N, C-alpha and C positions, 0 to 999 in steps of 0.2 A: 731566891729565884728558882732554884731546883725544886724547892718544896712546892711552889705554886704550879710549876709545869707538871710535876707528878700528880698533884691533886686534879688538874684538868684532865689528865689521861685517865685517872680513876673514875672521874665523873662521866667522861665520854663512854667508858666501858660499861658503866651502870645504866646509862640512859639509852644506849644502843641495843636493839634486840640481838640475842645471841646468834640467831640464824635467820637471815632473810634471803639467802642466795638459793639458786636452783641446783647447786652441786655440793658434794661432800668429798673431801680429799682424803688421802691415806692417813691413817691413825687419828683422824678427826672423830670426835665422839658426839653422837646425837642423843640427848637425854629426853626425859619424859615431856618436858614443856617446850621442846624445840621441834621445829618442822622444816622441811624443804619444800619450796614453792616453785612451780614451773614458771618459765619466763613470762607468760601472759596471765599468770595467776589463775589458770584453769584447774589445775590439780595441786594437791598437797599431800606430802608424805610425812608420817609421824606416828606417835603412839595414840591408841584410842581404846576405849572399853565400851562394848555395845550394850544398850539397854541399861538395866539395873544390876548387871553382873559385876563380879569382882575380878574378872579375867581381863588381861590387858594384852593388846596385840600391836604389831607394826603393820600399817596398811597405807593404801592410797585412796583418797576420796576427792570428790569435787569440792573446790574451795568456796566459790562465791554463790552458793545456793543455800536456801534456808534449811533444807533437810540434809543432814549429813548422809551421804550415799557412798558406801564403800565399794570400790571396784576391784581391789586386790588386797590379799592378806598374806603376809610372809609366814608367820608362825601359827597358822589356823588350827593345827592339831597339837600345838605345844604352847598354850597361853602362859603369860606371866601372872603370878598371883599378887603382885604389888607393883608399885611405880618405880622400882629400882633398876629397870631395864636400860641398857646402853646399846646403841647401834653404831658400829664402827666399820671402816673400810681398811683392810690390812694392806701392807706394802705389796702383796702379790695379787691384789684385786679380788679378795674374798670379802663378801659382806657378812659380818657377824653380828648376832644378837646375843648379848650376855646378860646374865642376872648378876648385877653388881653386888647383891647381898651375899652370894656364895661363890661368885666367880665362874659359874657353870655356863657353858654355851647352850643356849636354847634352840637356836636355828642358825643356819649358814647357807650361803649360796654355794654353787659348785666350785671346785678348786680351779685355780688358774695360775699362770706364771707371768702376769703382766708386770710391766715396769712403769712407774709413775701413773698408777691407775686413778681415775676420777669417776665418781658416781654422779649421774645427772638425771633429774626428773624432767621429762619432755612434756609439751602441751598436749600430746596424744594420750597421756596417762601412763606412758611406758617409762620405767626406771631402768637406765642402762649403765653399764660399767665399761669404760674404754680407756685406751692409753693416751696420756697427755701428749700434745704436740702436733697432732694431725686431726683436723675436724672430720676428715673422711672416715676416721675410725668410728665415728658415731653412726655411720651407715652400716657397719658390720661390727657391733660391739662384742666384747668378751663375754658378757652375760647381760640378759635383759629380762624384766619381769613378764613381758609379753610371751616368753617361751614357757611360762609356768602359770597359766591363768587359774583363777579359782572358780567363781560362778558367773563371771561377767565377761562378755565379748564386746570390746570397744572397736570403733571404726579404725581400720588399718591393722588390727590384730590378725595374725595368721592362725587359722583354726584347722589343724590337721597334723600330718606326720612329716618330720624331716627325715628323709630316707638315708641321709649321710650320717647324721648323729644318732638316729633312732629315737629322738625325742618326739613323743606323741602328745601334742597340745590338745587337751580336751577340757570340758567344763565339769565341775563337780558342785552340786548344790550345797548350800548351807544346811546344817542340821536343823535349825529353826531360824526364825527371824532375828533372834538375839544370840545365836550360837554359830560362829563362822566355821566350826569344825566340819569335816567332810560328811555330807549327808548320804542318803541312800541312793540318790539318783545321779547319773553321769551322762553326758552327751558327747558323742564321738563322731569322727569321720572314719568309718570302718574301711580299712584298706585291703582286707582280704577279698580277692576278686576285684571287680570293678568298684571304685570307692562309692560309699553311700553313707547317709546320715542315720544314726541310730541313737536311741535313749535306753539306758539300762537301769534297772532297779537291782542293786547288787551286781550279780553277774548275769542276770537274766534279761534278755531283750524284751522290752514292753512296747516299744514304738519304733517304727522304721520310717524315716522320711524319704527313703528311696535314693537311687543314684542321681547324680547331677546330669541333666540332659542338655546342657548348653545354655539353658535359660533359667531354670530353677531346679530344686529337688523334685523328683517325679511324684512323691507322695505329699508334697506341700504346694498345691497349685496356686494358693493365694499369695505365694511369695513372688510378687511381680515387681519389675523395675518401675520406679516412680521418679518424681522430680526431687525427692529429698535425699535418697541414697540409692546406690547401685551395688551389684554383686560381682564378685570375681571368683572363679574356680581355676586353680592351677594344678595340672597333672603332668609331671615330667619325671625324669630319672632321678632328680635330686629331692623333690618334695611334692607333697600332695596337700593342698590346703584350700579352705574356703575363707573369703574375706568380704566385708562390706565397707564401703566408704561413702562419706557425704558428698553430694553433688554440689559443686561450686556454681550456683545459679545466681546471676546478678540481682534478681528481684526477690530472692528468698534469703532471709537472715540465717546464719549458721545455727544449728541446733546442738544441744547436748544430747547425744543418743547413746543407747546401750541395749544389749541383748542379754537377758538374765535367765538362768535356769533356777526356777523357784524351788523352795524346799518341798513343794508337793509334786515336783517332777515336770511341771509345765514350763515351756519356753515363752517368754514375753519380751517384745521389743517396745521401748517407750522413749519419749523425748521430754525434756524439761520445759514445762509451760511457765514462762516467766511473767505471766499476768498477775492479777491480784490474788489468784488462788495459790500461786507458788507451789506447784506439785508436779509429779511425774505423770504424764498422760500416756496410757497404753496406745501404741500404734497398731500392733498386731498381737493377739493373744492366741496361743495354741488351743484350738477348740477340738477336743477329742470326742469321737463317737464310738459306737460299738465296733465299727469296721477298722478303727485305728489300732485295736488290740492285735498284737503281733501274731500272725499265722492263725487267726481265729477260725478260718475255714479249712485249714489243713492243706496238703498238697493238691494242686490242680483245682482248688476251690476258689471261687470269686465272691467277694462280699459286696452287697448292694444295700446301702443304708436306707434306701427308699422302699425296699421290699420288706414285707412283714416277716417272711422267712428269709433273713438277709443273706444266708449262705446258699450258694448254688454251685453246681458243677459247670465247668467250661463245656463248650460245645464239643461233643465227641467223647465225653467222660461220664461216668456214673459213680454213685457213692461206693466207697470201698466196703463200708458196712451199712447196708440199708437199714438194719434194725437200730443201730446207733444214730443214723441220720434222722430216723423217724422221731426220735425223742430229743431232737435238737442237740445231739452230741456230734459236732462236726470236726473234731480235731483229727480224725483219721483221714479226712479229705476224700479225694476221688481218684479213680483209676481209668485208664483207657477202656472205652466200651469194646473196641476191637484193638487188641494189642498191636503195636508197631512191629514190623518184621524187616525193616530196612528195604522195603519195596521201592523201586524207582518211581512208581506211580503215586507214592505218598506226596501230599502237598501241605500247604500252610493256610490256616484260617486267620484272617486279620481281625484284631480287636482294637478298638479306639477308646479314648477317654478313660484310661485306667492308670493305676499305679503299677510301675514295672515290678516284677518279682524280685525276691531276695537275690542279690548278685554275689553271694559268697562262693557259689559254684558256677562261675562264669569266666568268659575269656573276652578280651576286647582288643580292637585295633582302631586307632584314631584316624587312619587315612583311607580305609576301604570305603567303597560305595555300597548302597543298599543291595544292588544286584550282585556284587561280589560277596556280600555278606550272606545272601540266600544260597549262593553256590557253595560257600564254605560250610554252611549248616547242612545242606542237602548231602554233601559228601561225607559227613560224619554221622554215623548211625546213632551216636549217643546224644547228638544235639536235639534239644526239644523245642527251642524257640530262638528267634533272633529279632533284632531291631537296629535302628540307627542309635549310636551312642550320643549324637549331637543333633537335636531337632531344629536348631536355629538355621535360618535361611532355607535352602532346599534340603537340608539334612546331610550328614556325613558320619563317618565312623561306623564301626561294627561291634555289636555286643551279642554274644552267644551264650545260651544257657544249656547246662548239662544236668540231667537228672530232673527231680521234681521241681515244679514251679510253686513257690510258697509266698504267701502274703500278697495277694492281688486284691484290689478293690476298684470299684468304679467311681468316677467323678462326673459331675454335671458338665464341667468344662476342663479339658486337659488335652494337650496336643500330642501326648505320647501314644504310640501305636505299638502293637506286639503281634508278631506272626508266630503262631503255635502249630507245631507239626501234628498232622492227623493222617489217618489212613484214607485212601481214596474214597471208600464207601461212606465215610463220615463227613466229607466236605459238603458244604451247602450246594455248591454248583461247580462244575468243571468247565473251564473255558473251552468252547468248541473252536479248534484251531484250523479246521479245514477251510480252504479258500472258496469264496462264493463267486459264482460267475455273474456277469452283468445282468443276464436275464433273470437269475434267481433274486438278485437284489431288487430289481424292478417289480417283480411279482409280490415281493413282501412289502416294500416301502410304499408303493402306490395305494393299496387298499388301506393301509394304516393312516396315511396322510389324508385320504378322502374321508375316512371315518371321523378323524379329529376335526376337520374343517366343518363337516355337517353338524357335529356336536356343538361346536362353538357358535355356529349360526343359530341353532335352535335355542341355546342358552340366551343369546342376545335378544332374540325375538320374545322369549318369555319374560326377560327383564323389562323390555320396553312396554309390553302389555301390562305387566304388574305396576309399573310406575304410572302409566296412564290411568289405570283403575284407581290408584291411590289419589291421584289429582282430582278425579271425578267425585270421589267420596269425601274429599276434604282433608284437612290436616289431621293426621293420626293423633290419638290421645294415648298417653301412657297409662299404666295401671293405677296410678294415683289420681287419675282424672284430671291431669294437667297437661299442658303442652310440653313435649319432651325438651324443648329448649329452655324451659323455665319451670323449675320444680317448686319455686316459692309460691305460697298461696295462703290458704286459710290459717296455717299454723306458723306463719312468719318464718318459713325456712329460708335461710340465707346461705346455701351451700352450693359449691360448684357442682355442675352435672358433668360427669365424665362420659365420653362416648364409648361405646362397646369396642370400637376399633382401637381406641387409645389403650384400653386395658388389655385387649388381646395382644397388642404389640409389647406392652410393658411386661406382661407375664409370659411372653413367648408362647402365646396361644394356650395359656394355662397348662404349661408343661409340667409333667410329674416331677421334674428336677427343681421346679420353683415352688413346689408344694411345701408349706410350713407345717401343716397339721390338718386334722379333721375336727371341726367343731360339732356341736349338737345339731346345727341346722345346715351344715355344708362345709366344704373345704376352704382353707385360707391359703393364698398364694403370695409369694414375694414378687414385687414388680419394680421396675426402674423406668421412670418417665424420661422424656426426651431431655429434660434439664438435669438428668443424673440424680434426681431425688428418688430415694427408696421409699416404697409404699407397701402396705399389706392390704390385699384385696380379699374380702370375705364374700364368697360366691354362694348365694342361697341355693341349695340343692332343689331341683324341680320336684323331687319326691319328699322334700322336708315337711315336717309338721308346722314349721314356722311359715305361716301364710302372709298375705299382704298386711294384715293387722299388725303382726309382730314386727315385720320389716318396717312399716310406717312408724310404729311405736319407737323402734330403735333410732330411726333417722331423726324424729322429732325431739326425742329426749337428749341424745348426745349433742345435737346441734346447739342446744341451749346450755350445755354444761361446759364450764371453763375452769379447770383446776389442774394443778401440776401432778396430781396423783390419779387423774382420770385419762384414759386413752383419748387422743385427739382425733376426731372425725374430719377428714379432709374433703369428703364429697361422697357422691353416690352415683350409681348408674341404674337406670330403669329403661331397658330397651329390649324390644322383642319379648322373649320369654325370660330374660335375664333380670335378676335383682341383685345388685352388688353394693357393698359399702367399702369405701376406701379410707384406710386408717394410716396414721404415721407408723413407720416400720420400727419394731422393737428388736434391736440386734441380739439381745440375750434371751429372746423368746419368753416362754412361760416360766414362772417360778417353780412349777413341778419338775421341769426338765433339769433343774439344778439340785434342789434339796432332796429329791428322791433318787438321784443318781449317785452311785458309790464313788465315781471318779470326780464329777463336777461339783459335788457337795462341798468339796474343799475350797471352792472359789469364794464361798460366803462364810466369813468368820462371824463371831457373835455380834460385833459392832454393826456389820452390814445387815445382819438379820434383824437386829433391834431397830435399825433405821427403816427396814422394810415394814416391820410391824407398825411402827409409828406412822409411816406414810399411808398404809392401808387404812389405819384408824382415821387419819385426817381426811382421806378421800370419802370414807363413809360418813363422817361428820358433815362434810359438805353436801352430800346427797340428802341426808336426813334433816339438815337444819339450815345450812347456809345458802343453798341454791334457790333459784326462783320458784322451783317446784319441790315439794317434799317427795323424795323418790325412794322406793323400796326395790332393791336390786333383785332379790329372790333367787339368785343363782350364783352367790358368792362362793367361790372355791379356788383352790390353789392354782388350777390351770387357767383360771380367768384373771390371774394377776400377772401382768407382763412386766418385763424389766428392760429399761433402756440401757444405753451405753454405760452410764454411771451407776447402774444397778438401782435406779429409782423405781419404785413400784407404781404401776398404773392399772387401775381397775378397768376391765373390759367386758364386752358381751352384755349389752343392755336389752337384748331381745325379749327377756322375760320380766323386765322392770315394770313397776306400776307407780302411778303418781297418786298422792293424797292431797286433799284439800287442807287448808290451814288449820282447821279444828278437828280434822279426822284423825282417829287414833288407830283403828284397825279395820280390816275388811275381811270378807269371806268369799271364797271362790269354789266353784264346782270343778275346776280344772287345776289340779295341783301340779306344778312344774318345779324342776330343780334337780339336784343330785343327791341321792341317798348318802348319808354320812355327814352332810352339811345342813340338812333340813331340820328345822326346829320341830319338836314333837307336836305342838298344837297345829302346825302347818301341814305336816305329813299326815296326821290322823284326821283332823277336822277341817282342813282347808283355811284356817284362820291365820292371817299374816299381818304383821306390823313391823315397825322399825326394829322391834326386839327379835324378829326372825333373822334379820341381817346380823344383829348382835350375836346371836347363837352361832351363825356361820363364821363370824369373825373369831369367836372363841375357839372353834375347831381349827381354824387357820393358824392361830397363835400356837396351839399345842403341836400341830404338824410342823411348823417352822422350827420350834425348839427341838422336837424329837427327831425330825427327819424321816418320819414314817407316816403312812396314811392311816386315818381313823378307820376307814373300812378295810377289813382284811387284816387288821393288826393282830398278831399272835404273840403271846408270851408263854413260855414253858411252865410258868407257875400258875396260870389261871387262863380262863377263856374270856376275859374282859376285852372290850374294844379299847382304843387309845384313850377315850374319855374316861372310861372306868379305870383303866390302868393309872392314868394321871391322878384321878380322884383318890385311889388307894394309896399311892406314894405320898400324896400331899397329906393325907390323914396320918400317915406313919412318920411324917417329918423327913421323908427321903425324896423330896421332889427333884433334887439335883440328879438323881439316877435317870430321870427322863431325858436328860441332855444328850444329844448325839455325840458319839465319840470324837468326831472331827472338830468339835467345838470346845473340847475340854481345856485346851491350852489358852483359848482366847476369851473365855467367858468372864463376865462381870457377875459375881455370885448374886449380889442383891438385885441386879436387873433381871437375871434369869428367874429367880424365885418370884419376883414381883410379876413378871410376864406370865408365868404358869398360874399364879394366883388370880390374876385378872382374867386369864383364859377360862379358868374354872368358874369364875363369877359370871362370865358371859354364857356358859353352857348350862346354867341352872335350869331345872325342869320347867318351872313356871315363868312366863314372860315378865310378870310384875316383879320378880326377884332380880332380873337381869338389869345391869346398869345401862344408861344411855351412852352413846359414843362420846358425848361431852365428858361424862364421868370417867370413861375409859382413858381418855387422853390425859385427864388430870391425874388419875391413879398411876399411869405409866410414867408421868413426868415428875411426880412428887415422891417423897420418902416417908410419908405419914402412914399410920396403921391402916390396914384394909379390913373390911368385914369378912367374916368367915363364910366361904361358899357353902351353899346347900347342895343336896344330892343332884347330880346332873341329869338331864334328859337322856333317854335311850341308854341308861347305865345298865350294863349287863354284868352280873356277878353270878358265877356258877359254883355251887358247893358239890361235894360228892353225891349228896342226895339229889340235888338238882340235875346232875349229869345223867342219872338214871331216868329221871322223869322228864327230861328235856324233850321238846317236840320239834325243834327246828334249828337251823344253823344261822349263825351271824353272817351274812354276806360273803362275798368273794373278793379276793384281792385282784385288782385290775390295774394294768399299766396305762390303759386308755379308759378313763372314766367315761361313762355314758350318761348324758343328761336325759332323764326320763320324764315322761308326761303321764300322770295318773288321773283318769277321769273320776269325777265324783269323790274327790279326796275327803269330803266331810261325811261320807257314808261308809264308815269303816267298821261297822259292827258285823261280825260273822258268827254264825252259830257253830257249835262244836262239830257238827257233822256237815257243815257247808250250807246250812239253811240261812241264806242271806235274805233278810226282809226286804232289801231294796232290789232284788233281782238276782237270779242264779247265773251270773255271767262269769266268764273265765278270761284270762289274758289270751290274746291271739296266739301267742307262741305255744301256750299249753294246749289250746285247741288243736294246733297243728300236730302236736305230739299224739293227741288222742286219735285224730282222724287220718294222719298221713301214714303211708306205708314206707318203712325205712329199708327193708331188706330186699331191694330189687336192684338189678344192674343199672348203672348209669346209662341214660339214653345216648349220651355223647361218647362216653368211653365204655363201650360194651365189654371190654376185657377186664374192667376193674373188678376186684374181688368183692363178693356180695357182703360177707359178714366180717371182714377184717376191720374196716374203719368206716362206719356209716355216719354221715353228717347231714343235718337238716339246716337249711337256710330259713331262719324265722321270718325274714322280710319277704322272701319269695314264696314261702310255704311249699317248698319242693325238697326232694332228696337229692343230694349231690355226693360225688365221690371225691377222694383227696385231690384228684387232678383238676377238679372244678373250683377248688378253694380260692385260687388267685382271681378268678372271674367274679367271685362274691366277696372280695377282700374288704369291702366297706360295709358289709351286711353283718347281722348278728347270727352266729352259727352255734349249733349244739352238736356234740359228738355222741353217738350212741354205740355202745358195745354190747354184743349178745353173748350171754353166758348161759350155763345149763339151767339155772333156776331163776335168773333175773335178766332183764335188759336194763343196763345201767347207763344213765346219762352222766358223763364226766363234764363238770362245769369248768372247762378249760378255756384258756384265752387263745383260741385258734386265730381269730383276727380281732374281735371286740367282744367283751363279755356282756351278757345281759345281766339284769339285776334279779337276783333270786333271794331277796332278803327274807321272805316269808314262806320258804319252801322247805319241807323236811329234807335234810341232807345229812350225810355223815362224813367226817373227816378221818381218813385212815391213811397213816403214813404220808401225811401232807397232801393226799389226793381227795378232793371233795367229790362225792358221788351222790346220785339221787336215783332211787328205784322208780321205774315207770311201769314195770310189768313183773308179776310173780307167777311162778308155775308150781303150785302146791301139789304134793303127791298123796295118793290115797294111802291110808294107814296100813291097809292090807297088802300093799304091793311089796314083794320080796325080791326086787330086782337084783341088787348088789349084795344083799346081806348086811349092809351097813345101816345104822340108824343115827339120826341127829343127836348129838351129845346133849342138847338142851331140851328138846321136846319129844324125843323118841320117834320122830317121824321116819318112815322108811325112805331110803334114798335110792335113786336110780344109778348114781355114780359113786365111786369110792371116795366120798368126802366125809367130813365129820360134822358138818353143819348143813342144814337145809336152806338157810338164808343168812344174809348179812345181819338181820335182826337177831337171830339166835346166836350168831358169833359175837355180836355186841353184848348180849346178855351174859354169855358164857365168860367173856373176858372180864366184864365188870364184876362178876361174882367171884372169880377165881384168881384173877391177876390184877390186883389193885395197882401194882407198880406200873402196869402198861397203860393205864388210863390216859396219861398225857399224849400217847400216840393214837388213841382212839377216842375222840371227843364227840359228844353230842351237844351242840350249842343251843342257845336260847333264841327264840324268834324275836324279831324287832317289831312284829305286829304293825305292818305298814299299810294295811288296807286290802281290799278285795282284788286288786289287780294281780297279786302275787300269792296265790294259795293253791293247795291241792286238796280236794275233798277227802275226808277220812274214810277208811274202809272199815265199816262196822259189821263185817261178815262173821261167819262161823269161826269160833276160836279154834276149831279143829283144823281149819285150813291154814292158819298162819299163827306163828308164835312171835310176832314182832314185839318190840318194846312198848311199854305203856305210852298211850297218846300218840303213837306213830301214825303217819298219814301215808302209808304205802299205797300205791294206786295200781290196779290191774286194768289197763285199758284194752288189753287183748281179750280179756274174759268178759263176755256180755253180761255176766251176773255181777260185775263190779258195781258197787253202790254209788249212786249219785247223791242220794239224800241220806243214805245210811239207815233208813228205817223201812222195814217191810210193810208197816202200816200205811205208808204213803206211796205204795207201789203204783197205784193207778195214776196218781198225780205225776209221779216221777216219770212213769212210762210215757204219758202224753207229752210231758215237757221234752223228754229226750227224743221222741218221735218227731216232734215239730223241729227240734234242733237239727236232726239228721236230714230231714227233707229240705230245710232251708240251706244247709251246706251243699246238698246234692244239686239244688237249683243254681246256687252261686257258682259252682264249678271250681271253687277254690281248692277243695280237697277231693281225693278219689278213694274209692273203696275197692277192695278185692284185688289189689295188684300183686299179692303174694299169698302163699299158703297160710301165713300166720293170721290173716283176717278171714275168718271162716263165716262170719255173719254178714249177709249182704242185704237183708231186708227186715222189715218189722216182723213178718211171719217167721223168718228164720230165727230171729231173736226169741220169739215166744216159744217156738218148738225146741230151740236149744235149751231154754230155761227149764222146760218140762222134762227134758231128757236127763238133766243133772239129778242124781239121786242123793238123798241125805244132806242136801245143801239148800238152805232157804232161798226161795226165788226172790230176786232183787231186780230193780230196774236197771236198764243198760247204762253204761257210762256215757256221759255227755262229752 
């Protein structure tokens, strides 16, 4: 009988799991295959090893979800190397992790002197140690894991500092997705001064969320209370902490929620989506922009992300170092224009909608009113600003700043205000405190009221007259020739027609704060309809080259397209002079805003990028083959690929698209449109386009997605190839993996990357018949079979040392805002050596502006602007402007001109938007691309300074060693071969007549520029238009006709400065005859 009873006990011990409880008692051992489970089976504690590593850890994770998600790790920096670990609770309440193989202690909790300790895992994810016998002890445990978080903040967890014990609870990121060790990034509640949220990389602050203002952190305005969870911030003598909790709403099921500091330093809150997808869905993700960089604008500087020059000085302040400010080096910040002297007349300027400054040097009181706060600040001469510390309700508390105000930025919507101390003379206005008599008030109020009433009556009468006239003329027709109430017609359009008033309301009257970007044909705004649906509104600029045809084309095409990888058109608006398209809103904006950004590029690992490549390919396949119409996009580029919330790519911007018939293969156009860098050679040169043109653009896209760099403006220290040429060279050397962006190294699938690069090179082959179709592209990307060897790509630029000397033009410019260009007569691309174009001697409008416009005159608006320091030409308005005018021309194309002793130099800088200069002679010196537009040669007999040019022996007026940059180039290339990487002469892309400068075939005695150079002297009337003295009469008549035409048009003016000395044809002729020893040549057109 005893034997049977013992056998049953043994059987029960074998069949019963070793640990199913939620507690662990003293001296109880938890081994590798045992776990502790919370009462409702929400969390589980035990041993785990992440990924494919051999390291083992003790941690806590969610139990009943398909993806094991770790929320806490005990021994994150001391992993076990095998499965012999043992977790035990000592008699004194210390949690120990031992390595049973050698008996060493790997990790332990803090010491305690508890009696009868018990360890328990709660359903909040908190593991606590408390004394047995009193459940109240669970409210105040001896030790808890919530006091020592890793990278995850759970609901109910206190995030901040315990002022009694000194324990500072903060988050530290994992080193990588598979390594729980402490990473580089940490997130804190900084308690020095008034508490604020910060993120550090190492010891350096890289982001500041700002102080708690009673509703949210000042620098995180998107952190709003909602129906899912709420926030708590506690500030008292014992502790300072932030906490979020789930809201117990009857109609909303409880979520599993967490806030994680990712290995890349970004904070992300997410909840578990328990549907078929079974995944974590991001709720909010930290979206950093350039203004989120800590103290980017220095002391008293304010950052505005919607401004091109995003750093500005506060009102009453000026740059500390104007020279540094001019070159966009803002770290030194600003200083008071008029220093403060503690004058009683000093006042305060109110700023709204901003992030409050760094509070490390601040003082606060939680009970004072705003009036008392101002009085306190005014009485202290060191106080520089003040505000309410709590903005909820009517506002309360006082927060004072002393010293410099650092890390301020603007927001579109933020309830924070800041009052900054200024001298009396710098205040916008001073309130007039004198008392007004009744008579004075009457004399002021009555005329104003009468004027307002008369104005209202006149407006009403005009409106009634206008409406009556409309009724007499009949129902107005919109610009598509249809009734405004119904846009459907000949083309079977079945789209909603949005009213102008609806879109004005949705976009807040097209507020600059709602602006998402600037497209080739106008700006795009974010809007919110009355039903809370987010939309993107493309507003066609009235001056845009996209006319009614392109607009109508885009409406008709997109309305008939339905594919998951094409942007969805929701409707359009054609009312008054407005033409607008309404799209679905893409929360992650353009692909270019991620892959070309140093910070955001980490958001897309290789699997996400490969999925984007596949999605773009399938979208193109639909356009080329599967849609009702065969469609050629013609402007496929990275900025036209939008990303939705799940990072799915969607092709957008069909304004330039063309449709083909069922049997049509290719077409020809006299109007080449698109973006240089993505245009196929046969299209850019001859205007011939087909589906293979889109394939070429897709190939460029693939290489840019893999590399993370733009094709145009790509620079490598080893050569002067563009991105296509660079990829081609690496592929031929078997080093294609060197093309991969450094942020993808840890996540790449080698075979997928190599196959993607290979397919990209197949798509950018020079001849269209060699390129695959999109059907073949998708098959090649999805298979593992052998691929054909790619042939030499189109626009491949390779420069040898010999080529560098003989090169005649530069490879394009690097632009952050790519400009979609339109080139007329794209198939007429043959140009003679000296500018003899058989199809007409025409030049681009902006180059004509350079020839004809006077740059060195004072600005008519800002007469005190310096003449020669920084001269800028607006290419769209064809006028000279000064630096103060740049903001007014911020959406135009600008060129900066600098005057030097021997040359006027155009710096092809991105002041606001770059123009395309693909086929213009330019030089790159120390990373600055310059273009000569004027030269001043010296007579050989002149003995001004006693110095002579080192290269050509020309006499110099100034104490220099070279007479021109050309001679300097020649000298350096001959004598300093090791410096050639810093002084490159690039190869021309030969993209047609719209971008060229005629060659100067003048006397060799006048200039010693490099072979085949195209330096232009437009100030000298002897500069050659044709470059041949034999054709002087023809060139003279052509130029005379050009000058007269421009004079009549009034677009350009002559003689506004001393530099333009020739004012008429007679002056030109007499001036040419006065030049001795120089061949007479026709004037510059």
